[in-house]
C-alpha positions in Angstrom: 3.6 87.8 -137.8 0.8 86.5 -139.9 1.8 82.9 -139.1 1.5 83.6 -135.4 -1.9 85.2 -136.0 -3.1 82.2 -138.0 -1.9 79.8 -135.2 -3.7 81.9 -132.6 -6.9 81.9 -134.5 -6.6 78.1 -135.2 -5.9 77.1 -131.6 -8.7 79.4 -130.3 -11.3 77.0 -131.5 -9.4 73.8 -130.7 -9.9 72.0 -127.4 -7.7 69.2 -125.9 -10.8 67.1 -125.5 -11.2 67.0 -129.2 -8.0 65.1 -129.7 -8.5 61.4 -130.4 -5.9 58.6 -130.8 -6.2 56.2 -133.8 -8.4 53.2 -133.0 -5.5 50.6 -132.9 -3.4 52.8 -130.6 -6.4 53.5 -128.4 -7.1 49.8 -128.0 -3.5 49.1 -127.0 -3.5 52.0 -124.5 -6.8 50.8 -122.9 -5.5 47.2 -122.6 -2.3 48.4 -120.8 -4.1 50.7 -118.4 -7.2 48.6 -117.8 -6.9 46.9 -114.4 -10.5 45.9 -114.0 -11.5 42.3 -113.4 -14.3 40.9 -115.6 -15.8 37.5 -115.6 -14.1 35.5 -118.5 -16.0 33.9 -121.3 -16.3 30.2 -121.7 -13.6 30.1 -124.5 -11.1 31.5 -122.0 -12.0 29.0 -119.4 -11.7 26.2 -122.0 -8.2 27.3 -123.0 -7.0 27.3 -119.4 -8.7 24.1 -118.3 -7.4 22.2 -121.4 -4.0 23.9 -121.0 -3.9 24.9 -124.7 -1.4 27.8 -124.3 2.3 27.1 -124.1 3.0 29.7 -121.4 0.1 28.4 -119.3 1.5 24.9 -119.5 5.0 26.1 -118.4 3.7 28.2 -115.5 1.3 25.6 -114.2 3.9 22.9 -114.4 6.5 25.1 -112.6 4.2 26.3 -109.8 2.8 22.8 -109.3 6.3 21.3 -108.9 7.3 24.2 -106.7 4.3 23.6 -104.4 5.1 19.9 -104.1 8.7 20.5 -103.2 7.8 23.2 -100.7 5.2 21.0 -99.1 7.7 18.1 -98.8 10.4 20.1 -97.2 8.0 22.2 -95.1 6.7 19.0 -93.3 10.1 18.6 -91.6 10.5 22.3 -90.8 7.1 22.4 -89.3 7.8 19.4 -87.1 11.2 20.8 -86.3 9.4 23.9 -84.9 11.1 26.1 -87.5 8.2 27.2 -89.6 9.6 30.8 -89.7 13.0 29.6 -90.8 11.9 29.8 -94.4 10.8 33.4 -93.9 14.2 34.3 -92.5 16.1 32.5 -95.3 13.9 34.0 -98.1 14.7 37.5 -96.8 18.4 36.5 -96.4 18.6 35.8 -100.2 17.9 39.4 -101.2 21.5 40.8 -100.6 22.9 37.9 -102.6 20.7 38.9 -105.6 21.8 42.5 -105.5 25.5 41.7 -105.0 25.4 39.1 -107.8 24.1 41.7 -110.2 26.8 44.2 -109.1 29.8 41.9 -109.2 28.9 39.8 -112.2 30.3 42.3 -114.8 33.7 42.3 -113.0 33.8 38.5 -113.4 32.9 38.6 -117.1 29.3 37.3 -116.5 25.9 38.7 -117.4 24.5 40.4 -114.3 20.9 39.8 -115.6 21.3 36.1 -116.0 18.9 34.1 -113.8 21.5 31.5 -113.0 23.9 34.2 -111.7 21.2 35.9 -109.6 20.1 32.5 -108.1 23.7 31.6 -107.3 24.1 34.8 -105.4 20.8 34.2 -103.6 22.0 30.7 -102.7 25.2 31.9 -101.2 23.5 34.6 -99.3 20.9 32.1 -98.0 23.5 29.7 -96.9 25.3 32.5 -95.1 22.0 33.3 -93.4 21.6 29.6 -92.3 25.1 29.6 -90.8 24.4 32.9 -89.0 21.2 31.5 -87.5 22.9 28.3 -86.3 25.9 30.2 -85.0 23.8 32.6 -83.0 21.6 29.8 -81.6 24.4 27.4 -80.7 27.2 29.7 -79.5 25.3 32.4 -77.7 22.5 32.4 -75.1 20.0 33.9 -77.5 17.0 31.7 -78.4 16.2 30.6 -81.9 13.4 33.1 -82.4 15.8 36.0 -81.6 18.3 34.5 -84.1 15.6 34.4 -86.8 14.5 37.9 -86.1 18.1 39.2 -86.2 19.1 37.5 -89.5 15.8 38.4 -91.2 15.9 42.1 -90.3 19.7 42.6 -91.0 19.8 40.7 -94.3 16.6 42.2 -95.6 17.8 45.7 -94.7 21.1 45.1 -96.4 19.2 43.8 -99.4 17.1 46.9 -99.7 20.2 49.1 -99.4 22.0 47.1 -102.1 19.0 47.4 -104.4 19.1 51.2 -103.8 22.7 51.2 -105.0 21.7 49.1 -108.0 19.2 51.7 -109.0 21.9 54.4 -109.0 24.2 52.5 -111.2 24.0 53.9 -114.8 23.7 50.5 -116.4 21.6 49.1 -113.7 18.1 50.5 -113.6 17.2 47.9 -110.9 17.3 45.2 -113.7 13.9 43.9 -112.7 15.3 42.7 -109.4 12.2 43.8 -107.6 10.5 40.7 -109.1 12.5 38.6 -106.6 10.6 40.4 -103.8 7.1 40.0 -105.1 7.5 37.3 -107.7 6.8 37.2 -111.4 5.2 33.9 -112.3 4.1 35.0 -115.8 7.7 35.4 -116.9 8.6 31.7 -116.1 10.0 29.8 -119.0 10.7 26.1 -119.7 14.2 26.3 -118.2 12.8 27.6 -114.9 10.3 24.7 -114.7 13.2 22.3 -115.4 15.2 23.9 -112.6 12.3 23.6 -110.2 11.9 19.9 -111.2 15.6 19.2 -110.7 15.7 20.9 -107.3 12.5 19.1 -106.2 13.9 15.8 -107.3 17.1 16.4 -105.5 15.2 17.3 -102.3 13.1 14.1 -102.6 16.2 12.0 -103.0 17.9 13.5 -100.0 14.8 13.1 -97.8 14.4 9.5 -98.9 18.0 8.6 -98.1 17.9 10.4 -94.7 14.3 9.9 -93.8 15.0 8.0 -90.5 17.6 10.5 -89.4 15.6 13.6 -90.3 12.5 12.1 -88.5 14.5 11.5 -85.4 15.9 15.0 -85.5 12.5 16.5 -85.7 10.9 14.5 -82.9 13.8 14.1 -80.4 17.0 16.1 -81.0 18.5 15.0 -77.7 18.0 11.3 -78.3 19.5 11.6 -81.8 22.6 13.3 -80.3 22.9 10.6 -77.6 22.7 7.8 -80.3 25.6 9.4 -82.1 23.8 11.0 -85.0 25.4 14.2 -86.4 22.7 16.6 -85.2 24.4 19.8 -86.4 25.1 18.3 -89.9 21.5 17.1 -90.2 20.2 20.5 -89.1 22.4 22.2 -91.6 21.2 19.8 -94.3 17.6 20.5 -93.5 18.2 24.2 -93.7 20.0 23.7 -97.0 16.9 22.1 -98.4 14.9 25.1 -97.2 17.4 27.3 -99.0 17.1 25.3 -102.3 13.3 25.4 -102.3 13.3 29.1 -101.3 15.6 30.0 -104.1 13.7 28.2 -106.9 10.5 29.8 -105.6 11.8 33.4 -105.8 10.9 33.7 -109.4 7.4 32.3 -108.9 6.0 33.9 -105.7 8.8 36.1 -104.4 10.6 36.0 -101.1 7.7 37.7 -99.3 5.2 34.9 -100.1 7.6 32.0 -100.2 7.0 31.4 -96.5 3.4 30.6 -97.3 4.3 27.6 -99.5 6.7 26.3 -96.9 4.2 26.5 -94.0 0.6 26.4 -95.2 0.6 23.0 -97.0 2.4 21.2 -94.1 0.2 22.9 -91.5 -2.9 21.8 -93.5 -1.7 18.2 -93.7 -1.4 18.0 -89.9 -5.2 18.1 -89.7 -5.5 14.9 -91.8 -3.1 12.4 -90.3 -0.6 11.6 -87.5 1.7 9.6 -89.8 4.7 11.5 -91.1 4.8 9.7 -94.5 1.1 10.4 -95.1 1.6 14.0 -93.9 4.4 14.5 -96.5 2.2 13.1 -99.3 -0.8 15.2 -98.3 1.4 18.3 -97.9 2.9 17.8 -101.3 -0.5 17.3 -102.8 -1.9 20.5 -101.2 1.2 22.5 -102.3 1.1 21.2 -105.8 -2.7 21.6 -106.1 -2.5 25.2 -104.7 0.2 26.0 -107.3 -1.8 24.6 -110.2 -5.1 26.1 -109.1 -3.5 29.5 -108.3 -1.7 29.8 -111.6 -4.8 28.7 -113.5 -6.9 31.3 -111.8 -4.3 33.9 -112.7 -4.4 32.8 -116.3 -8.2 33.0 -116.3 -8.2 36.4 -114.6 -5.1 38.1 -116.2 -5.1 41.1 -113.8 -4.8 38.9 -110.7 -1.1 38.3 -109.6 -0.1 34.6 -109.8 1.9 34.5 -106.5 -0.9 36.0 -104.5 -3.5 33.7 -106.1 -1.3 30.6 -105.3 -1.1 31.6 -101.6 -4.9 32.4 -101.5 -5.7 28.9 -102.9 -3.4 27.3 -100.4 -5.0 29.3 -97.6 -8.5 28.1 -98.7 -7.2 24.5 -98.7 -5.8 25.1 -95.2 -9.2 26.4 -93.9 -11.0 23.4 -95.4 -8.5 21.1 -93.7 -8.9 23.0 -90.5 -12.7 22.3 -90.6 -12.9 18.9 -92.1 -9.5 17.3 -91.3 -10.1 13.6 -90.4 -7.5 13.6 -87.6 -7.5 17.1 -86.0 -10.2 19.0 -87.8 -12.5 21.3 -85.8 -15.7 19.3 -86.8 -14.0 16.0 -86.0 -12.9 17.3 -82.6 -16.3 18.6 -81.8 -17.8 15.2 -82.7 -15.3 13.4 -80.6 -16.0 15.7 -77.7 -19.7 15.2 -78.1 -19.2 11.4 -78.1 -16.9 11.6 -75.1 -19.4 13.7 -73.1 -22.2 11.2 -73.9 -19.9 8.3 -72.8 -19.0 10.1 -69.6 -22.7 10.7 -68.8 -23.5 7.1 -69.4 -20.7 5.9 -67.2 -21.7 8.3 -64.4 -25.3 7.0 -64.6 -24.4 3.3 -64.5 -21.8 3.9 -61.8 -24.2 5.8 -59.7 -26.9 3.2 -60.0 -24.5 0.4 -59.0 -23.3 2.3 -55.9 -26.9 2.9 -54.9 -27.4 -0.8 -55.1 -24.3 -1.4 -53.0 -25.7 0.8 -50.2 -28.9 -1.3 -50.0 -29.2 -4.3 -47.6 -29.6 -7.2 -48.0 -29.9 -7.2 -51.8 -26.4 -5.8 -52.5 -25.4 -6.0 -56.1 -28.8 -7.1 -57.4 -29.5 -5.2 -60.6 -33.2 -6.1 -60.6 -34.0 -3.7 -57.7 -35.7 -0.6 -59.0 -34.7 2.9 -57.9 -36.7 6.1 -58.3 -35.9 8.7 -60.8 -35.8 11.4 -58.1 -33.0 9.6 -56.2 -30.9 9.5 -59.4 -31.5 13.1 -60.1 -30.2 14.1 -56.7 -26.9 12.3 -57.2 -25.4 14.9 -59.6 -26.0 18.4 -60.8 -27.9 17.2 -63.8 -31.1 18.7 -65.2 -34.1 16.5 -65.6 -33.8 16.7 -69.4 -30.2 15.6 -69.4 -30.9 12.6 -67.1 -33.9 11.5 -69.1 -32.0 11.7 -72.3 -29.2 9.6 -70.9 -31.7 7.1 -69.4 -33.3 6.7 -72.8 -29.9 6.1 -74.5 -29.0 3.4 -71.9 -32.4 1.8 -72.4 -32.0 1.6 -76.2 -28.6 0.1 -75.6 -30.1 -2.6 -73.3 -28.3 -1.5 -70.2 -31.4 -0.6 -68.0 -35.1 -1.1 -67.8 -37.6 1.7 -67.1 -40.7 0.6 -65.2 -44.2 2.2 -65.2 -43.8 3.6 -61.7 -40.9 5.8 -62.7 -38.4 3.4 -61.3 -35.3 2.1 -63.0 -33.3 -1.2 -62.8 -30.2 -2.5 -64.5 -30.2 -5.4 -66.9 -27.6 -8.2 -66.8 -25.5 -6.4 -69.4 -26.0 -3.1 -67.6 -25.0 -4.7 -64.2 -21.8 -6.1 -65.8 -20.9 -2.8 -67.4 -21.6 -0.9 -64.2 -19.5 -3.2 -62.1 -16.6 -2.8 -64.6 -16.9 1.0 -64.4 -17.0 1.0 -60.6 -14.0 -1.3 -60.5 -11.9 0.9 -62.7 -13.0 4.1 -60.8 -11.9 2.5 -57.5 -8.6 1.4 -59.0 -7.8 5.0 -59.7 -8.9 6.0 -56.3 -6.7 3.5 -54.6 -3.8 4.4 -56.8 -4.2 8.1 -56.1 -4.5 7.5 -52.3 -1.5 5.1 -52.1 0.8 6.6 -54.7 -0.1 10.3 -55.1 -1.0 11.0 -51.4 -4.4 12.3 -52.3 -6.8 12.6 -49.3 -9.6 9.9 -49.4 -12.2 12.6 -49.0 -11.1 14.3 -52.2 -9.9 11.4 -54.3 -13.3 10.8 -56.0 -13.2 14.0 -58.0 -9.5 13.5 -59.0 -10.2 10.0 -60.2 -13.3 11.0 -62.0 -11.4 13.2 -64.4 -9.1 10.4 -65.7 -11.0 7.2 -65.4 -12.7 7.7 -68.8 -9.5 7.2 -70.8 -8.3 4.0 -69.3 -6.6 1.5 -71.6 -6.8 -2.3 -70.9 -3.1 -2.5 -70.5 -3.1 0.3 -67.9 -5.9 -1.4 -65.9 -3.8 -4.6 -65.7 -0.8 -2.6 -64.5 -2.8 -0.9 -61.8 -4.2 -4.2 -60.6 -0.8 -5.7 -60.4 0.6 -2.6 -58.7 -2.1 -2.4 -56.0 -2.6 -6.1 -55.4 -5.9 -5.3 -53.6 -8.4 -7.6 -52.0 -11.5 -8.0 -54.2 -15.1 -8.5 -53.1 -17.0 -11.7 -54.1 -18.4 -9.9 -57.2 -14.9 -9.1 -58.4 -15.2 -5.3 -57.7 -12.6 -3.5 -55.6 -14.0 -2.3 -52.3 -14.6 1.4 -52.0 -11.7 3.2 -50.3 -14.0 5.8 -48.7 -14.9 5.2 -45.0 -18.7 5.4 -45.6 -21.1 6.0 -48.5 -24.2 8.0 -47.6 -27.5 6.4 -48.5 -28.7 7.6 -51.9 -25.7 9.9 -52.6 -22.5 9.3 -54.5 -19.2 9.9 -52.7 
C-alpha cells in the first residue's frame, strides 16, 4: 500500500514532456524522421562532384548506363510508334516478380535473390509481349487496345499477387514494392555490371540488325514484301524493351521506367533527322539524365533518385523542345519568319513584273517607275508592311526607290521577278491542265505551293507541260485578261 502511495506521489509531479532521450539516441531519431531539404554545404557538393564515395560511384555508373541503354532502344520504339509499349511491359513484369518470390522456395532457391526476381520479371514481360502481339495480329483490336488490356490485366494481377505475398508468414512483402517505385540507393556493383552487360547486349543486337530494324520502323509493309521476318523482328525489338525494362526496375521502378524509354528519344528528335545521330543523342540524354539525377539525389539525400532522374530528363526534353536545331520551337519560328519574309518579297517582285507586263509598249522594261499607291492596292498589305519589304528589296539590290515615290526594278530584280512569275505560271498551267482547277481560281491555289519549288521539280513541270514561251523566256499567263494595275 505504501509503495502505491509513493508511486502516486512521484508521478503526480512528473510530466511526459519532462522526458528526454539521451543525446546520441536523439540525434539518430531526428536523422531518421527529418525529411526536410536543406541546401548542402560545399564539402558535400565536392564529395559528389568528385565521386569520392563508393556508393555514389556505383549508383551514378549504373543509372548512367541504364539511361544510355534505354535511350538507344527507345529510339526504335518511338519511331515504331510504340512509345507506350515500355509502359505496358514494365507493368507486365510485376506478376512475375511476385510469383518468383512465392515459387522460389519450392525450387530450392532464395526468393529474395535479385536474379530470381528479375528472371520472373523477364518471363512475365515476355508473356506480356506475346499477349500484345497475339491480340494485335489475330484479332480486330488495334494496338492501343492491346496495350491497355495487357497493362491493366497484368498490373492488376501483380497487385493481387503482392497482397498474397504480404499474407505469407515468411513473406512480409520482402521489399517487393521497390520494384514499383524503384530503389536506386540500394544498387550494388553487381547491379551496375548487370546493367552494363544488358546494355552491351542490346547495342550488339542493334548494330547487327540495324538495317532490318530501321526498315521495320519506317515501312513495315515494304519490309514484309522484301521477305524480311517482320514478326520475328518485332518480337526481337520488344525483347530488347523487356531487357531494358527489367534492368531498370531496381533503379527507377516500373512506374517511371517508361520515362527513360520515351523522353530521351523524343528529345533527340528535335535535334536531327538522321537515325544514327538520333540514337547517339538519345543515349547521351538518357545517360546524362541518369548521372545528373543520381548526383542530385546524392547531394539532397531526401530526394528520391528515380524521380530526380526523370525530372532531369524532362528538363533536357524541354530544352530540346525549345532549342533543338532540327525541330525546336525557336528554330521553327525563325524558319517561319524567314519564309514569310521570302514570300512577301516574291509577291512584291511578281506584282511589279506583272504590272510592267500590262503596260504598252514598254512591256518587260524594269526601268519604268510605278507609284507606291498602285503597289499598295495590289494586295491586302499595310503601308508599313509594304515599306518594310521595299526597303529589304532595295538593300538586296533588287529595286530602286526614286524621289517621287516611284519604284523600278534593277537588272537583278527584273531577272528574279521573271523567274518567280515563270514558276508561278508553271504551277497555274499544271493545275489547270492536270488538276482541273478553274482558271479564275487557279492563282490562289498556285500561290500556296509555288514558294517551295525545287529545281528538279521545275524541270519536270516544264517537260510535262511543253508550253510555248514568250521572247523573254517567261510562260504566258493562263488567265484570259489581266486588269490594269491589279494582280490576277
